[in-house]
C-alpha positions as CSV (number, residue, x, y, z in Angstrom):
1,M,-0.1,-0.5,-0.5
2,T,0.9,3.0,-1.3
3,A,0.4,6.5,-0.1
4,L,-0.7,10.1,-1.7
5,E,0.5,13.4,-0.6
6,I,-2.9,15.7,-0.8
7,G,-2.8,18.9,0.9
8,G,-0.9,17.9,3.9
9,E,-2.3,15.2,4.3
10,S,-1.3,10.9,3.6
11,L,-4.7,9.8,1.4
12,P,-3.9,5.4,2.0
13,Q,-4.5,3.7,-1.6
14,E,-6.6,1.7,-0.1
15,R,-11.1,0.9,0.0
16,K,-12.5,0.9,3.1
17,V,-15.9,0.7,4.1
18,V,-16.8,1.7,7.1
19,T,-20.2,3.2,6.9
20,E,-23.0,2.8,4.4
21,I,-22.3,4.4,1.2
22,P,-24.1,7.3,1.7
23,G,-22.9,7.8,4.9
24,P,-25.1,9.6,7.6
25,K,-23.0,12.6,7.1
26,S,-23.3,12.7,2.8
27,R,-27.3,11.5,3.3
28,E,-27.2,15.4,5.8
29,L,-24.8,17.3,3.3
30,E,-27.7,15.7,0.7
31,S,-30.5,16.7,2.8
32,R,-29.3,20.3,2.4
33,R,-28.3,19.9,-1.2
34,T,-32.1,19.2,-1.6
35,A,-32.7,22.7,-0.2
36,A,-30.6,24.0,-2.3
37,V,-29.2,22.9,-5.5
38,A,-31.9,22.8,-8.3
39,T,-33.3,18.8,-8.9
40,G,-32.3,18.9,-12.3
41,V,-28.3,18.4,-10.7
42,G,-27.6,14.8,-10.4
43,S,-25.0,13.0,-9.1
44,S,-23.8,9.5,-9.4
45,L,-22.9,8.5,-6.5
46,P,-23.9,10.7,-3.6
47,A,-21.4,10.2,-1.1
48,Y,-19.4,13.8,-0.5
49,V,-16.2,14.1,-1.2
50,V,-13.0,16.1,0.8
51,A,-10.1,14.3,-0.3
52,A,-9.0,12.6,-3.5
53,G,-5.7,11.9,-5.5
54,G,-4.2,8.0,-6.5
55,G,-7.5,6.0,-7.5
56,I,-9.1,7.2,-4.3
57,L,-11.8,8.9,-3.1
58,K,-11.8,9.6,0.6
59,D,-15.7,10.9,1.3
60,V,-16.6,12.9,4.4
61,D,-18.0,9.8,6.8
62,G,-14.4,8.7,6.4
63,N,-14.9,5.8,3.6
64,Q,-11.7,5.5,1.1
65,I,-13.6,5.1,-2.7
66,I,-12.2,3.6,-5.3
67,D,-12.0,6.0,-8.4
68,L,-12.7,4.3,-11.5
69,G,-14.7,7.5,-13.3
70,S,-12.5,10.0,-12.7
71,G,-15.5,12.7,-12.8
72,I,-15.7,11.6,-16.1
73,A,-12.5,11.6,-17.1
74,V,-11.1,15.2,-16.0
75,T,-8.9,14.6,-13.4
76,T,-6.5,11.5,-15.5
77,A,-3.2,13.1,-15.0
78,G,-4.7,12.0,-10.9
79,N,-6.8,14.2,-8.4
80,S,-4.3,17.1,-7.1
81,N,-1.5,15.9,-9.2
82,P,1.2,17.8,-7.4
83,K,2.5,20.1,-10.6
84,V,-1.3,21.2,-11.3
85,V,-1.1,21.8,-7.9
86,K,1.9,23.6,-7.7
87,A,1.2,26.1,-11.3
88,A,-2.3,26.8,-10.0
89,T,-1.2,27.8,-6.8
90,E,1.0,30.3,-7.7
91,Q,-1.2,31.2,-10.3
92,L,-3.4,32.0,-7.6
93,E,-1.0,34.1,-5.6
94,A,-0.2,36.3,-8.5
95,F,-3.8,37.2,-10.1
96,T,-6.4,35.6,-10.5
97,H,-8.3,37.5,-13.4
98,T,-7.2,40.1,-16.0
99,C,-9.9,38.6,-18.7
100,F,-8.1,38.1,-21.7
101,M,-9.4,39.6,-23.9
102,V,-8.4,43.1,-21.3
103,N,-4.6,42.2,-20.7
104,P,-3.6,39.3,-22.3
105,Y,-0.9,36.4,-20.3
106,E,1.8,34.7,-20.8
107,S,0.4,31.4,-20.1
108,Y,-2.6,31.7,-22.4
109,V,0.4,31.9,-25.4
110,E,1.9,29.1,-23.2
111,V,-1.4,26.7,-23.9
112,A,-2.0,27.9,-27.2
113,E,1.5,27.0,-28.3
114,A,1.6,23.8,-26.3
115,L,-2.1,22.6,-27.7
116,N,-1.0,23.8,-31.2
117,R,2.3,21.4,-31.4
118,L,0.3,18.2,-29.2
119,T,-2.7,17.9,-31.7
120,P,-2.6,15.8,-34.8
121,G,-0.9,17.4,-38.3
122,D,2.6,19.8,-38.4
123,H,-0.3,21.9,-40.4
124,E,0.5,25.9,-38.8
125,K,-2.3,26.1,-36.0
126,R,-4.1,28.6,-34.5
127,T,-6.0,28.0,-30.3
128,V,-9.0,29.4,-28.8
129,L,-9.6,28.9,-25.0
130,L,-12.9,28.9,-23.6
131,N,-14.5,27.0,-20.8
132,S,-16.7,24.0,-21.4
133,G,-16.2,20.9,-23.6
134,A,-19.8,22.4,-24.9
135,E,-18.8,25.6,-25.6
136,A,-15.9,24.3,-27.5
137,V,-17.5,22.1,-29.6
138,E,-20.5,25.1,-30.1
139,N,-17.2,27.4,-31.1
140,A,-15.9,25.0,-33.5
141,V,-19.2,25.4,-35.4
142,K,-19.2,28.8,-35.2
143,I,-15.8,29.0,-37.2
144,A,-16.1,26.0,-39.5
145,R,-19.3,27.9,-41.3
146,A,-17.9,31.5,-41.1
147,H,-14.6,30.0,-43.2
148,T,-17.1,27.7,-45.0
149,G,-20.1,30.4,-45.4
150,R,-22.5,27.2,-45.5
151,D,-25.1,26.3,-42.6
152,A,-25.4,22.4,-42.4
153,V,-23.9,20.6,-39.1
154,V,-23.6,16.8,-39.4
155,V,-23.2,15.1,-36.2
156,F,-23.7,11.4,-36.0
157,D,-25.8,8.9,-34.0
158,H,-24.9,8.4,-30.1
159,A,-23.5,11.1,-30.7
160,Y,-22.3,13.8,-27.4
161,H,-21.8,17.1,-27.7
162,G,-23.3,19.4,-25.1
163,R,-25.9,20.9,-23.1
164,T,-26.3,24.4,-24.3
165,N,-29.2,24.8,-27.9
166,L,-26.8,24.3,-30.5
167,T,-25.0,21.5,-29.1
168,M,-27.9,19.7,-27.2
169,A,-29.5,19.4,-31.5
170,M,-26.1,18.0,-32.0
171,T,-25.9,15.8,-29.3
172,A,-28.7,12.2,-30.4
173,K,-30.2,11.3,-27.0
174,A,-33.1,12.4,-25.7
175,H,-33.2,11.4,-22.4
176,P,-32.4,12.9,-19.6
177,Y,-30.6,15.5,-22.0
178,K,-32.4,16.7,-24.9
179,A,-36.4,16.1,-23.9
180,G,-38.7,19.1,-23.2
181,F,-35.9,21.6,-23.8
182,G,-36.8,22.6,-28.1
183,P,-37.0,24.4,-30.1
184,F,-33.1,23.1,-31.1
185,A,-31.3,25.8,-33.6
186,G,-31.1,24.2,-36.7
187,E,-29.4,22.6,-40.4
188,V,-28.1,19.5,-37.9
189,Y,-28.4,16.2,-40.0
190,R,-27.8,13.5,-38.4
191,A,-26.1,10.0,-40.0
192,P,-25.4,6.8,-39.1
193,M,-22.4,5.5,-37.1
194,S,-20.1,2.8,-37.3
195,Y,-21.1,0.7,-34.4
196,P,-19.3,-2.8,-35.3
197,F,-21.0,-4.6,-32.1
198,R,-24.7,-4.1,-33.7
199,D,-23.8,-3.1,-36.6
200,N,-21.8,-6.6,-37.5
201,D,-24.8,-9.0,-35.3
202,A,-28.2,-7.2,-36.7
203,A,-26.7,-7.9,-39.7
204,G,-25.3,-11.0,-39.4
205,T,-22.0,-10.2,-41.0
206,K,-18.8,-7.8,-40.9
207,V,-19.7,-4.3,-41.5
208,S,-16.5,-3.1,-42.6
209,G,-15.5,0.6,-41.5
210,E,-14.8,2.2,-45.5
211,D,-19.1,0.4,-45.4
212,A,-19.9,2.1,-42.5
213,A,-18.6,5.8,-44.2
214,K,-20.1,5.1,-47.4
215,R,-23.7,4.7,-45.8
216,V,-22.7,8.3,-44.1
217,I,-21.6,10.2,-47.6
218,T,-24.8,8.9,-49.4
219,M,-26.8,10.0,-46.9
220,I,-25.1,13.5,-46.8
221,E,-24.9,13.9,-50.9
222,K,-28.9,12.6,-51.4
223,Q,-30.7,14.1,-47.9
224,I,-27.7,17.8,-47.8
225,G,-26.0,18.3,-51.0
226,S,-22.5,18.2,-49.9
227,E,-22.0,21.8,-50.9
228,H,-24.2,22.9,-47.9
229,V,-22.2,21.2,-45.6
230,A,-20.0,23.4,-43.8
231,A,-18.8,20.7,-40.6
232,I,-18.4,16.7,-40.0
233,V,-18.5,17.3,-36.4
234,I,-17.8,13.7,-34.9
235,E,-16.4,11.5,-31.8
236,P,-13.7,9.6,-32.6
237,I,-14.4,7.4,-29.8
238,Q,-18.2,8.5,-28.4
239,G,-18.6,9.0,-24.5
240,E,-22.0,9.4,-23.6
241,G,-23.1,7.0,-26.5
242,G,-21.1,3.6,-25.0
243,F,-17.3,4.1,-26.0
244,I,-18.4,3.1,-29.6
245,V,-15.0,2.3,-31.1
246,P,-15.4,3.1,-35.4
247,A,-14.3,0.0,-37.2
248,E,-11.2,0.9,-39.1
249,G,-10.9,2.7,-42.1
250,F,-14.6,4.6,-41.0
251,L,-12.8,7.9,-39.8
252,P,-10.2,8.2,-42.6
253,T,-12.6,7.1,-45.4
254,L,-14.7,10.6,-44.1
255,V,-12.4,12.8,-43.1
256,E,-10.7,12.3,-47.1
257,F,-14.5,12.5,-48.4
258,A,-14.4,15.3,-46.0
259,R,-11.0,17.2,-47.9
260,E,-13.3,16.7,-51.4
261,K,-16.1,19.2,-50.3
262,G,-14.2,21.9,-48.7
263,I,-16.0,20.7,-45.2
264,V,-14.3,21.4,-42.1
265,F,-13.5,18.1,-40.1
266,V,-13.8,18.2,-36.6
267,A,-12.7,16.2,-34.3
268,D,-14.9,15.8,-30.5
269,E,-11.9,15.3,-28.7
270,V,-14.1,16.3,-25.6
271,Q,-13.3,12.8,-23.6
272,A,-11.2,11.1,-25.3
273,G,-8.4,13.5,-25.9
274,F,-5.2,14.1,-23.2
275,A,-3.6,10.7,-22.9
276,R,-6.8,8.5,-22.5
277,T,-6.7,6.1,-24.9
278,G,-2.6,5.9,-24.3
279,R,-2.4,8.4,-26.9
280,M,-2.2,11.9,-26.6
281,F,-5.4,12.4,-28.7
282,A,-7.2,9.8,-30.0
283,S,-7.5,11.1,-33.2
284,E,-4.0,9.6,-33.3
285,W,-5.2,5.5,-33.6
286,E,-6.1,5.5,-37.4
287,G,-3.8,8.5,-37.8
288,I,-6.2,11.2,-38.6
289,V,-5.5,14.1,-39.1
290,P,-9.1,17.0,-38.2
291,D,-9.2,20.8,-39.2
292,L,-10.0,21.7,-35.9
293,I,-9.8,19.7,-32.4
294,T,-12.0,20.8,-29.3
295,T,-10.7,19.7,-26.1
296,A,-11.6,19.8,-22.8
297,K,-12.0,17.7,-19.5
298,G,-8.5,15.9,-19.1
299,I,-6.9,19.5,-20.7
300,A,-6.6,20.8,-16.6
301,G,-6.5,18.7,-14.6
302,G,-9.7,19.2,-13.2
303,L,-9.9,23.5,-13.4
304,P,-12.6,24.4,-15.8
305,L,-11.5,24.9,-20.2
306,S,-11.4,24.0,-23.0
307,A,-10.2,24.6,-26.7
308,V,-10.4,24.6,-30.5
309,T,-7.2,24.1,-32.1
310,G,-7.1,24.0,-35.8
311,R,-5.7,25.2,-39.6
312,K,-4.7,28.9,-39.3
313,E,-6.6,29.4,-42.3
314,I,-9.9,28.1,-41.3
315,M,-9.4,29.6,-37.5
316,D,-8.6,32.9,-38.4
317,S,-11.4,33.4,-40.9
318,V,-12.9,35.0,-37.6
319,G,-11.9,38.2,-37.6
320,P,-11.5,40.0,-34.8
321,G,-13.6,40.1,-31.3
322,R,-15.3,37.2,-32.8
323,L,-14.3,34.4,-30.5
324,G,-13.7,34.6,-26.9
325,G,-15.6,35.2,-23.7
326,T,-15.4,36.8,-20.0
327,Y,-13.2,33.7,-18.9
328,G,-12.1,31.9,-21.2
329,G,-8.8,30.4,-21.3
330,N,-8.7,31.7,-17.0
331,P,-5.2,32.2,-16.1
332,T,-5.5,29.8,-13.2
333,A,-7.1,27.3,-15.4
334,C,-4.7,27.9,-18.1
335,A,-0.8,27.4,-15.2
336,A,-3.4,24.3,-14.5
337,A,-3.1,23.2,-18.1
338,L,0.5,23.7,-18.3
339,G,1.0,21.7,-15.1
340,A,-1.2,19.0,-16.0
341,I,0.7,18.9,-19.9
342,D,3.8,18.8,-18.0
343,A,2.4,15.1,-16.2
344,F,0.6,13.7,-19.7
345,E,4.4,14.3,-21.5
346,N,6.8,13.7,-18.8
347,D,5.3,11.7,-15.8
348,G,5.4,8.2,-18.5
349,L,1.2,8.9,-18.5
350,L,0.9,7.1,-22.1
351,E,2.6,4.3,-21.2
352,N,0.4,4.0,-17.9
353,A,-2.5,4.5,-19.9
354,E,-2.1,1.4,-21.9
355,H,-1.2,-0.9,-19.2
356,I,-4.1,0.1,-17.3
357,G,-6.2,-0.8,-20.5
358,E,-4.3,-3.9,-20.8
359,L,-5.2,-4.8,-17.5
360,I,-9.1,-3.7,-17.6
361,T,-9.7,-5.7,-21.1
362,G,-7.7,-8.8,-19.6
363,R,-10.6,-8.7,-16.6
364,L,-13.4,-7.8,-18.8
365,T,-12.3,-10.2,-21.3
366,K,-12.1,-12.9,-18.5
367,L,-16.1,-11.9,-17.3
368,Q,-17.0,-12.3,-20.7
369,S,-16.5,-15.4,-21.1
370,K,-18.2,-16.3,-17.8
371,F,-21.7,-14.4,-18.1
372,P,-22.6,-14.1,-21.5
373,E,-24.8,-11.2,-20.4
374,V,-21.6,-9.1,-21.0
375,G,-22.1,-9.2,-24.8
376,D,-19.2,-6.5,-25.9
377,V,-15.8,-5.2,-24.9
378,R,-14.5,-2.2,-26.5
379,G,-12.2,0.8,-25.3
380,R,-8.5,1.8,-25.9
381,G,-6.3,2.8,-23.3
382,A,-8.0,3.3,-20.0
383,M,-10.6,4.8,-21.5
384,V,-13.1,1.3,-22.0
385,A,-16.7,-0.4,-21.7
386,A,-18.4,-3.5,-21.2
387,E,-21.9,-3.8,-23.4
388,F,-24.4,-5.9,-21.4
389,I,-26.6,-8.2,-23.1
390,Q,-29.8,-10.4,-22.6
391,R,-28.6,-13.8,-22.4
392,D,-29.4,-15.3,-26.5
393,S,-29.7,-12.0,-27.5
394,I,-28.6,-9.3,-28.0
395,D,-30.9,-6.9,-26.3
396,P,-29.9,-4.0,-23.9
397,N,-30.1,-5.5,-20.3
398,P,-29.6,-1.3,-18.2
399,E,-31.3,-3.5,-15.5
400,L,-28.1,-4.8,-15.4
401,V,-25.8,-2.2,-15.7
402,K,-27.9,-0.9,-12.4
403,K,-27.6,-3.4,-9.9
404,V,-23.7,-3.9,-11.0
405,V,-23.5,0.5,-10.6
406,D,-25.5,0.3,-7.0
407,H,-23.6,-3.1,-6.1
408,C,-19.7,-0.9,-7.0
409,A,-21.6,2.0,-5.1
410,K,-22.4,-0.3,-1.7
411,N,-19.2,-1.8,-1.6
412,G,-17.3,1.6,-2.0
413,V,-16.5,1.5,-6.3
414,L,-17.2,4.1,-8.3
415,V,-18.5,3.0,-11.9
416,L,-19.9,4.6,-14.2
417,S,-22.5,3.8,-16.7
418,T,-23.5,5.5,-20.3
419,G,-25.0,4.4,-23.7
420,T,-27.7,5.0,-25.4
421,F,-29.5,2.4,-24.2
422,G,-28.0,3.1,-20.8
423,N,-26.5,-1.2,-21.1
424,V,-22.6,-0.1,-20.4
425,L,-20.5,0.3,-17.7
426,R,-17.5,2.8,-19.1
427,F,-14.1,3.1,-16.9
428,L,-12.4,6.0,-16.7
429,P,-10.1,5.2,-14.2
430,P,-7.3,8.3,-13.6
431,L,-3.5,7.5,-15.2
432,T,-2.7,7.3,-12.1
433,I,-4.0,4.3,-10.2
434,S,-2.2,1.1,-8.7
435,D,-2.5,-1.9,-10.3
436,E,-3.6,-3.1,-6.7
437,L,-6.4,-0.9,-6.8
438,L,-7.5,-1.6,-10.3
439,G,-7.6,-5.6,-9.4
440,E,-9.6,-5.5,-6.6
441,A,-12.3,-3.2,-7.5
442,F,-13.2,-6.0,-10.8
443,D,-13.6,-7.9,-7.8
444,V,-16.3,-6.2,-6.7
445,I,-17.6,-6.3,-10.3
446,E,-17.0,-10.1,-10.2
447,E,-19.0,-10.2,-7.3
448,A,-22.1,-7.8,-8.0
449,L,-22.4,-9.9,-11.2
450,E,-22.6,-13.2,-9.7
451,S,-24.8,-11.4,-7.5
452,A,-27.4,-10.2,-9.9
453,L,-27.4,-13.0,-11.7
454,A,-27.9,-15.8,-9.1
């Protein structure tokens, strides 16, 4: 057992269940929350956290919970990563805000330089910094429309892009994201996604990535007209849709089509970016070079920051004063991002992501051989999922997923569900988690399955 220095106290890297979860102090806080916080804000596990680090979340009741979620891929570099804390603290002591659009500062420029260097492609790039993933996606669409003079945006089945009006229109799933919030922004068109597990089983034959891309291209040409399309926006690995990894060849074929037709290809790397998949960006797995790339979540070690990075000629097609925001590129968030990027590049986190992925995939594959309800295991690096199905069919099994999540929560393991059908467990542990904690977490998951299927 090791200990991690967090806020001056040692946080032992061990699971510890000392009360029921959530415990009495968390339930008291939950009562206060109910009286103060809008009901529309939900929580996966209302165990109120007081410290976190490595692979552990410590709650107010003293329970220590194994973290397999990283705040939805935000604390990828580790919660309170020392490099992030040091950089952010030094910046807080210097100044908290000027607004880059009023008085600029070096850290904004440094983050932009880093993103221009790190994102795929060796072409000349420019970056704008913002606050959230949804804001980055929305700005990418603005930039693409300004550059092309076109209106239409193509997105995909199972996609998730955010909760603003435009990004809700771009998001596929109605509940809980869209229902009752319309009308939505127009000129957004949905194309079929390459979903190997369901494409192949439903058709009875393997659907190649190239064939799946041809479906999209035909839809664009026949239903929209490629001459009207400003942007194709896609997650290289879908997040909320169920960690869907498209078939090989799907993304490169779409990139080639976009280049031929003057369409801006936008990779939404909000969840998959920053070492999560064992590459700095998921686009690198098939060697695609997006015109624009949106980032957030893991970029700043837990502080709110996002970005759009892309080709100079596209980014600079939007004139001065037309991009930005009061808090965009906040100096403390920028400092934190520089600390996180340092950790990603120099602390072996890319290698850790691949190692963690191998461990998780190995355990899930063993569970798949034991439980037919584990229909598919997929992902890259430390972004892995298991899709659960009904026995003797591929019908979704969200009830089983809920039972597993609930059992794990009660026994000190945080695991998140996802997917259009609510039947996917997703695994996003911090890249600083130990092998021992991962193994223990999957022991609990196996116990959950045995209990649920007994």
